[in-house]
C-alpha positions as a Markdown table, in Angstrom:
| # | Residue | x | y | z |
|---|---|---|---|---|
| 1 | Met | 120.8 | 120.0 | 61.3 |
| 2 | Thr | 122.9 | 118.5 | 58.5 |
| 3 | Arg | 126.1 | 119.7 | 60.1 |
| 4 | Val | 125.2 | 118.1 | 63.4 |
| 5 | Leu | 124.6 | 114.8 | 61.8 |
| 6 | Glu | 127.8 | 114.9 | 59.9 |
| 7 | Leu | 129.7 | 115.4 | 63.1 |
| 8 | Val | 127.7 | 112.6 | 64.8 |
| 9 | Glu | 128.5 | 110.2 | 61.9 |
| 10 | Ala | 132.2 | 111.1 | 62.1 |
| 11 | Arg | 132.2 | 110.4 | 65.8 |
| 12 | Leu | 130.5 | 107.0 | 65.3 |
| 13 | His | 133.1 | 106.1 | 62.6 |
| 14 | Ser | 136.0 | 107.1 | 64.8 |
| 15 | Ala | 134.7 | 105.1 | 67.7 |
| 16 | Leu | 133.3 | 102.0 | 65.9 |
| 17 | Gly | 135.0 | 101.9 | 62.5 |
| 18 | Glu | 133.3 | 101.8 | 59.2 |
| 19 | Pro | 129.7 | 100.5 | 59.0 |
| 20 | Asp | 129.0 | 97.6 | 56.7 |
| 21 | Ala | 125.3 | 98.4 | 56.2 |
| 22 | Arg | 122.8 | 101.2 | 56.8 |
| 23 | Ala | 119.1 | 101.5 | 56.5 |
| 24 | Ser | 116.9 | 104.6 | 56.3 |
| 25 | Val | 113.4 | 104.9 | 57.8 |
| 26 | Thr | 111.0 | 107.9 | 57.6 |
| 27 | Phe | 107.8 | 108.0 | 59.6 |
| 28 | Leu | 104.9 | 110.4 | 58.8 |
| 29 | Gly | 105.6 | 113.8 | 60.2 |
| 30 | Thr | 109.2 | 113.1 | 61.2 |
| 31 | Asp | 112.7 | 113.6 | 59.8 |
| 32 | Arg | 114.6 | 110.6 | 58.4 |
| 33 | Ile | 116.2 | 108.2 | 60.8 |
| 34 | Glu | 119.1 | 106.1 | 59.7 |
| 35 | Val | 120.5 | 103.0 | 61.5 |
| 36 | Leu | 124.1 | 102.0 | 60.9 |
| 37 | Arg | 125.5 | 98.5 | 61.4 |
| 38 | Phe | 129.1 | 98.2 | 62.7 |
| 39 | Pro | 130.8 | 94.8 | 62.9 |
| 40 | Gly | 133.1 | 94.4 | 65.9 |
| 41 | Glu | 135.3 | 92.0 | 67.7 |
| 42 | Glu | 136.1 | 91.3 | 71.3 |
| 43 | Pro | 138.1 | 88.6 | 73.1 |
| 44 | Ser | 134.9 | 86.8 | 73.8 |
| 45 | Gly | 133.9 | 86.8 | 70.1 |
| 46 | Pro | 132.4 | 88.9 | 67.3 |
| 47 | Leu | 129.8 | 91.6 | 68.0 |
| 48 | Val | 127.4 | 93.7 | 65.9 |
| 49 | Arg | 126.7 | 97.2 | 67.0 |
| 50 | Tyr | 123.8 | 99.2 | 65.7 |
| 51 | Ala | 123.7 | 103.0 | 66.0 |
| 52 | Thr | 120.9 | 105.5 | 65.1 |
| 53 | Leu | 121.7 | 108.6 | 63.1 |
| 54 | Gly | 119.1 | 111.4 | 63.0 |
| 55 | Met | 117.7 | 111.5 | 66.5 |
| 56 | Ser | 120.2 | 114.2 | 67.5 |
| 57 | Ala | 119.3 | 116.6 | 64.6 |
| 58 | Ala | 117.1 | 118.5 | 67.0 |
| 59 | Pro | 117.1 | 118.7 | 70.8 |
| 60 | Met | 114.5 | 116.7 | 72.7 |
| 61 | Ala | 111.8 | 119.0 | 74.2 |
| 62 | Asp | 110.1 | 118.6 | 77.5 |
| 63 | Pro | 106.5 | 117.6 | 76.6 |
| 64 | Ala | 105.3 | 120.1 | 79.3 |
| 65 | Ala | 107.1 | 123.0 | 77.7 |
| 66 | Leu | 104.8 | 125.5 | 75.8 |
| 67 | Leu | 107.5 | 126.3 | 73.2 |
| 68 | Ala | 110.4 | 124.0 | 72.2 |
| 69 | Asp | 113.9 | 125.7 | 72.1 |
| 70 | Pro | 115.5 | 125.0 | 68.7 |
| 71 | Asp | 119.0 | 125.0 | 70.2 |
| 72 | Arg | 119.0 | 124.0 | 73.9 |
| 73 | Gly | 117.9 | 120.7 | 75.2 |
| 74 | Pro | 119.3 | 117.1 | 75.4 |
| 75 | Arg | 120.4 | 115.5 | 72.1 |
| 76 | Ala | 121.1 | 111.8 | 71.8 |
| 77 | Glu | 121.6 | 108.8 | 69.5 |
| 78 | Leu | 121.0 | 105.2 | 70.4 |
| 79 | Leu | 123.4 | 102.2 | 70.5 |
| 80 | Leu | 122.7 | 98.5 | 70.6 |
| 81 | Ser | 125.4 | 95.9 | 70.9 |
| 82 | Val | 124.7 | 92.2 | 70.4 |
| 83 | Arg | 126.8 | 89.1 | 69.9 |
| 84 | Ala | 127.0 | 88.0 | 66.3 |
| 85 | Val | 125.1 | 84.8 | 65.7 |
| 86 | Ala | 123.7 | 83.0 | 62.7 |
| 87 | Lys | 120.6 | 84.5 | 61.3 |
| 88 | Glu | 118.7 | 81.2 | 61.8 |
| 89 | Val | 119.5 | 81.6 | 65.5 |
| 90 | Ala | 118.6 | 85.3 | 65.9 |
| 91 | Asp | 118.1 | 87.6 | 62.9 |
| 92 | Thr | 119.2 | 90.7 | 64.8 |
| 93 | Asp | 119.6 | 92.8 | 61.6 |
| 94 | Lys | 115.8 | 93.0 | 61.7 |
| 95 | Val | 116.2 | 95.3 | 64.7 |
| 96 | Leu | 116.9 | 98.2 | 62.4 |
| 97 | Arg | 113.3 | 99.3 | 62.1 |
| 98 | Ala | 112.7 | 98.9 | 65.8 |
| 99 | Leu | 115.7 | 101.2 | 66.6 |
| 100 | Ala | 114.4 | 103.8 | 64.1 |
| 101 | Val | 111.0 | 103.7 | 65.9 |
| 102 | Leu | 112.7 | 104.3 | 69.2 |
| 103 | Ala | 114.9 | 107.1 | 67.8 |
| 104 | Ala | 111.8 | 108.8 | 66.4 |
| 105 | Ser | 109.9 | 108.7 | 69.7 |
| 106 | Pro | 111.0 | 112.2 | 70.7 |
| 107 | Gln | 109.5 | 113.6 | 67.5 |
| 108 | Val | 106.4 | 111.4 | 67.5 |
| 109 | Glu | 105.5 | 111.2 | 71.1 |
| 110 | Gly | 107.4 | 114.2 | 72.6 |
| 111 | Val | 109.3 | 112.0 | 75.1 |
| 112 | Val | 112.8 | 112.8 | 76.4 |
| 113 | Val | 115.0 | 109.7 | 76.2 |
| 114 | Ala | 117.4 | 109.6 | 79.2 |
| 115 | Pro | 119.4 | 107.1 | 81.2 |
| 116 | Gly | 117.2 | 104.9 | 83.4 |
| 117 | Ala | 114.2 | 105.2 | 81.1 |
| 118 | Ser | 112.3 | 102.2 | 79.6 |
| 119 | Leu | 111.4 | 102.2 | 75.9 |
| 120 | Asp | 108.7 | 99.7 | 75.0 |
| 121 | Leu | 108.0 | 98.5 | 71.4 |
| 122 | Gly | 105.1 | 96.3 | 72.2 |
| 123 | Glu | 106.6 | 93.6 | 69.9 |
| 124 | Pro | 109.9 | 91.7 | 69.7 |
| 125 | Leu | 113.0 | 93.8 | 68.9 |
| 126 | Trp | 113.5 | 91.3 | 66.1 |
| 127 | Pro | 111.6 | 88.2 | 65.0 |
| 128 | Gly | 111.6 | 85.7 | 67.8 |
| 129 | Ala | 113.5 | 88.0 | 70.2 |
| 130 | Pro | 112.8 | 87.4 | 73.9 |
| 131 | Phe | 112.8 | 91.2 | 74.4 |
| 132 | Gln | 110.1 | 93.8 | 73.7 |
| 133 | Ser | 111.7 | 96.7 | 75.6 |
| 134 | Val | 115.0 | 98.2 | 76.4 |
| 135 | Leu | 116.5 | 100.0 | 79.4 |
| 136 | Val | 118.4 | 103.2 | 78.5 |
| 137 | Gly | 121.9 | 103.0 | 79.9 |
| 138 | Glu | 124.4 | 105.7 | 80.9 |
| 139 | Pro | 126.4 | 107.3 | 78.1 |
| 140 | Gly | 130.1 | 107.9 | 77.8 |
| 141 | Gly | 131.3 | 104.3 | 77.6 |
| 142 | Leu | 131.5 | 103.1 | 74.0 |
| 143 | Val | 131.2 | 106.4 | 72.2 |
| 144 | Ala | 132.1 | 109.7 | 74.0 |
| 145 | Asp | 129.8 | 112.6 | 74.1 |
| 146 | Leu | 130.0 | 115.0 | 71.1 |
| 147 | Glu | 130.3 | 118.6 | 72.1 |
| 148 | Leu | 128.5 | 121.1 | 69.9 |
| 149 | Asp | 128.9 | 124.9 | 69.6 |
| 150 | Glu | 127.1 | 126.9 | 72.2 |
| 151 | Pro | 124.3 | 127.1 | 73.1 |
| 152 | Ala | 123.6 | 123.6 | 71.9 |
| 153 | Asp | 123.8 | 120.7 | 74.3 |
| 154 | Pro | 126.3 | 117.9 | 73.6 |
| 155 | Val | 125.1 | 114.7 | 71.7 |
| 156 | Arg | 125.1 | 111.7 | 74.1 |
| 157 | Phe | 125.3 | 108.2 | 72.8 |
| 158 | Leu | 122.9 | 106.1 | 74.9 |
| 159 | Pro | 123.4 | 102.3 | 75.1 |
| 160 | Leu | 120.2 | 100.2 | 75.0 |
| 161 | Leu | 120.0 | 97.2 | 77.2 |
| 162 | Pro | 117.3 | 94.7 | 76.1 |
| 163 | Met | 114.9 | 93.6 | 78.8 |
| 164 | Thr | 112.6 | 90.5 | 78.9 |
| 165 | Pro | 109.0 | 91.2 | 79.8 |
| 166 | Asn | 109.6 | 89.9 | 83.4 |
| 167 | Glu | 112.6 | 92.2 | 83.8 |
| 168 | Ala | 110.7 | 95.2 | 82.4 |
| 169 | Ala | 107.9 | 94.5 | 84.9 |
| 170 | Trp | 110.4 | 94.1 | 87.8 |
| 171 | Lys | 112.2 | 97.3 | 86.8 |
| 172 | Arg | 108.9 | 99.3 | 86.9 |
| 173 | Val | 108.5 | 98.3 | 90.6 |
| 174 | Gln | 112.1 | 98.2 | 91.8 |
| 175 | Gly | 113.8 | 100.8 | 89.5 |
| 176 | Ala | 116.5 | 100.8 | 86.9 |
| 177 | Gln | 119.4 | 100.7 | 89.4 |
| 178 | Ala | 118.1 | 97.6 | 91.1 |
| 179 | Leu | 117.7 | 95.7 | 87.8 |
| 180 | Glu | 121.3 | 96.7 | 86.7 |
| 181 | Glu | 122.6 | 95.5 | 90.1 |
| 182 | Arg | 120.7 | 92.2 | 89.6 |
| 183 | Trp | 122.3 | 91.8 | 86.1 |
| 184 | Leu | 125.7 | 92.5 | 87.5 |
| 185 | Ala | 125.4 | 90.2 | 90.5 |
| 186 | Arg | 124.3 | 87.3 | 88.2 |
| 187 | Gly | 126.9 | 88.0 | 85.5 |
| 188 | Thr | 124.2 | 88.5 | 82.9 |
| 189 | Asp | 125.5 | 88.7 | 79.3 |
| 190 | Leu | 123.4 | 91.6 | 78.1 |
| 191 | Arg | 124.7 | 91.2 | 74.6 |
| 192 | Asp | 123.4 | 87.7 | 74.2 |
| 193 | Pro | 120.5 | 87.9 | 71.8 |
| 194 | Arg | 119.1 | 84.6 | 73.1 |
| 195 | Arg | 119.5 | 85.1 | 76.8 |
| 196 | Ala | 116.8 | 84.2 | 79.4 |
| 197 | Ser | 115.5 | 86.5 | 82.0 |
| 198 | Val | 117.8 | 87.0 | 85.0 |
| 199 | Pro | 116.4 | 85.4 | 88.2 |
| 200 | Leu | 114.4 | 88.1 | 90.0 |
| 201 | Thr | 113.9 | 86.4 | 93.3 |
| 202 | Gly | 116.3 | 85.2 | 95.9 |
């Protein structure tokens, strides 16, 4: 387990640089989950990226399986990118615990986190956030998959796309692809921590 997490952290550093902060959260009956904060910069302005570390220590098990395989099965860590704004506008650093909760869900709830899935916190991602849930995006963009020795599956770094309650409800009916197409067609800035819901009619 320790070796896997060392490799994961090295991959995060090579892709995102050095973190400027990290937090550790432990839930009853689970292994420790850390969340790392990486400052970034794009032509459109500064960004902050948050990455979990600990979710990939063990493979996610199918909740219907009678016995969990200690080696085989999907492994993942979660990534969230938001535009850097003043804390008075959106204190996104408070998302650390929310991300740890989501990263612990395979251990706590026996869920397998995969692209297209919705993860619902039941409360704002950070104080005052217009989002309570996220859509799990496709891996391989920001951080490449990390191959592990056989028979272990690779670690995939899954981007999280915050959804407003209206978007989450629409996604449940129309599906993940339809929502992503709606975002794309409307030029939605998914990294804006203050954005409004995309128009879902017309």
